[in-house]
C-alpha positions as a printed Julia matrix, in Angstrom:
216×3 Matrix{Float64}:
  21.32   23.6    13.49
  22.69   20.8    15.44
  23.36   17.42   13.82
  21.32   15.5    16.56
  18.86   18.01   16.65
  18.09   17.66   13.14
  18.14   13.34   13.16
  15.13   13.97   16.17
  13.05   16.15   14.31
  13.38   14.02   11.14
  12.6    10.9    13.77
   9.37   12.29   14.26
   8.83   12.75   10.87
   9.55    8.92   10.08
   6.99    7.99   12.61
   4.65    9.51   10.88
   5.81    7.96    7.42
   5.93    4.36    9.11
   2.54    5.27   10.62
   1.25    5.99    6.81
   2.98    2.8     5.81
   1.94    0.38    8.27
  -2.09    1.3     8.3
  -1.99    1.55    4.4
  -0.3    -2.24    4.34
  -3.5    -3.0     7.2
  -6.32   -1.84    4.88
  -5.31   -2.35    1.14
  -3.73   -5.85    1.48
  -7.16   -7.13    2.21
  -8.9    -4.72    0.46
  -7.13   -5.57   -3.04
  -8.12   -9.42   -2.46
 -11.96   -8.1    -2.08
 -11.07   -6.01   -5.13
  -9.87   -9.2    -7.06
 -12.74  -11.16   -6.54
 -14.56   -8.6    -7.97
 -12.4    -8.29  -11.07
 -12.9   -11.96  -11.61
 -16.64  -12.06  -10.52
 -19.41  -13.75  -12.81
 -21.29  -10.76  -12.5
 -20.71   -8.95  -15.55
 -21.63   -5.04  -13.77
 -19.3    -5.96  -10.72
 -16.79   -7.33  -13.05
 -16.88   -3.97  -15.06
 -17.13   -1.57  -11.92
 -13.57   -3.1   -10.44
 -12.28   -2.6   -13.86
 -13.06    0.77  -14.13
 -11.89    1.34  -10.62
  -8.83   -0.18  -11.49
  -7.92    1.67  -14.17
  -8.94    5.53  -12.08
  -6.75    4.11   -9.4
  -3.8     3.54  -11.5
  -4.32    5.63  -13.89
  -4.47    8.75  -12.02
  -1.22   10.26   -9.85
  -1.53    9.59   -6.31
  -0.82   12.69   -5.35
  -4.11   14.25   -7.3
  -6.36   10.76   -5.64
  -5.15   12.47   -1.81
  -6.22   15.95   -3.08
  -9.73   15.05   -3.86
 -10.13   12.15   -0.94
  -8.8    15.22    1.4
 -11.24   18.14   -0.4
 -14.28   16.22   -1.77
 -16.21   16.23    1.56
 -16.44   19.81    1.68
 -16.28   20.96   -1.86
 -19.05   17.91   -2.71
 -21.28   17.89    0.32
 -20.15   20.87    2.07
 -18.99   18.99    5.42
 -16.67   20.77    7.64
 -13.22   19.13    8.26
 -11.73   18.48   11.58
  -7.95   18.59   11.74
  -7.34   14.83   12.39
  -9.05   14.28    9.12
  -5.57   15.21    7.28
  -4.34   11.81    8.31
  -7.75   10.04    7.83
  -7.58   10.9     4.15
  -3.87   10.41    3.82
  -4.69    6.6     4.84
  -7.86    6.47    2.73
  -6.39    7.31   -0.76
  -3.18    5.53   -0.19
  -5.44    2.1     0.67
  -7.84    2.45   -2.19
  -5.02    3.16   -4.34
  -2.23    0.41   -3.3
  -5.45   -1.94   -2.85
  -5.76   -1.61   -7.03
  -2.2    -2.69   -7.4
  -2.39   -5.74   -5.21
  -5.83   -6.7    -6.63
  -4.01   -6.99  -10.26
  -1.45   -8.86   -8.48
  -3.82  -11.45   -6.49
  -5.62  -12.13   -9.86
  -2.46  -12.87  -11.41
  -1.69  -15.44   -8.9
  -5.08  -16.88   -8.79
  -5.16  -17.3   -12.39
  -1.89  -19.05  -12.28
  -3.5   -21.87  -10.31
  -3.8   -24.84  -12.39
  -7.93  -25.07  -12.34
  -7.25  -28.91  -11.95
  -6.76  -28.06   -7.97
 -10.45  -26.6    -7.85
 -11.67  -29.79   -8.78
  -9.93  -32.14   -6.48
 -10.7   -30.18   -3.47
 -14.44  -30.31   -4.73
 -13.8   -33.94   -4.9
 -12.36  -34.11   -1.54
 -15.34  -32.51    0.11
 -14.05  -28.81    0.34
 -16.69  -26.08   -0.23
 -15.42  -22.59   -2.37
 -14.6   -21.0     0.52
 -12.5   -23.49    1.97
 -11.1   -24.55   -1.37
  -9.98  -20.58   -1.45
  -8.68  -20.17    2.29
  -7.04  -23.41    2.43
  -5.94  -24.94   -0.65
  -5.67  -21.78   -3.16
  -4.72  -18.65   -1.41
  -1.45  -20.18    0.5
  -0.21  -21.08   -3.03
  -1.32  -17.68   -4.38
   1.0   -16.01   -1.49
   4.14  -17.45   -2.54
   3.65  -16.93   -6.2
   2.56  -13.31   -5.45
   4.75  -12.53   -2.7
   7.58  -10.97   -5.08
   5.62   -8.52   -6.76
   4.06   -7.76   -3.67
   7.37   -6.63   -2.12
   8.09   -4.52   -5.18
   5.01   -2.63   -4.19
   5.86   -2.39   -0.46
   9.15   -0.85   -1.03
   7.3     1.78   -3.4
   5.15    2.34   -0.64
   7.62    3.33    1.59
   8.74    5.96   -0.73
   5.34    7.23   -1.37
   4.61    8.26    1.66
   5.92   11.19    1.09
   3.58   12.52   -0.94
   1.48   13.13    2.13
   3.13   16.63    1.96
   0.55   17.59   -0.47
  -2.36   17.72    2.31
   0.43   19.36    5.19
   1.15   15.81    6.8
   4.37   15.96    8.74
   6.16   12.9     7.45
   9.67   12.8     7.33
  10.41   14.23    4.15
   8.46   17.15    4.69
  10.29   17.72    7.92
  13.26   17.53    6.31
  12.28   20.06    3.74
  11.46   22.6     6.04
  14.78   22.27    8.04
  16.45   22.13    4.91
  14.77   25.52    3.97
  15.29   27.39    7.33
  18.93   26.4     7.24
  19.68   26.9     3.72
  21.52   23.47    3.93
  20.78   20.08    2.17
  22.09   17.7     5.15
  18.5    17.26    6.13
  17.76   15.63    2.59
  20.74   13.7     2.76
  20.09   12.33    6.1
  15.84   11.65    5.15
  17.53   10.33    2.05
  19.75    7.7     4.32
  16.63    6.88    6.6
  14.49    6.32    3.78
  17.04    3.6     2.62
  17.31    1.53    5.81
  13.73    1.62    5.78
  13.6     0.05    2.2
  16.64   -2.27    3.22
  14.77   -3.42    6.6
  11.72   -3.99    4.42
  13.52   -5.96    1.77
  14.83   -8.04    4.5
  12.02   -8.92    6.22
   9.78   -9.71    2.92
  12.54  -11.88    1.99
  12.74  -13.99    4.78
   8.99  -14.41    4.46
   9.79  -15.53    1.07
  12.14  -18.25    2.29
  10.03  -19.42    4.93
   7.47  -20.06    2.0
   9.76  -22.33    0.15
   8.67  -25.48    1.44
   9.77  -27.53   -1.46
  13.35  -26.56   -1.24
């Protein structure tokens, strides 16, 4: 197979990988904040529920979670699945998995903020929501961004796990080409693509981090 043909086919898989990456971030970042709120709630049942959720998501393989999310509707509820559900189940599994990691990162950032800032905001007349979104959250984002960056880079590589339910992302396409051609060239090219993707992500995150260094 010509090199140009290999690259063209891999680009098709790369688009799927990017789609999984972007949609996962779109849903998992805000969901992680909600889970973090629940994890820090004074309402004990909710707090323990979130602790169990985080424990399960972090303590079981993402590949297993993908399989469960994909097959559970059929085997548990007897619901027939449409072909479109493959991609939907990938986004659901990735989002609930990464939201657990982001929740703990957020929690660490929130708990790092001195309690005096909450008291100062109360004196200034801010309610709890205004205090969080105007005063606390911007500082939390700055604190947690390096840890978020690590998880985002890991997500780029984890998109390859979607092969387990036959989603044709880049690594799956590369393996198919490698098997058909009895050559590892496609896998090497895929590795280069992943590296470039990660370099771009790291550059963007570093740029955001520099913009948040408003005290320097």
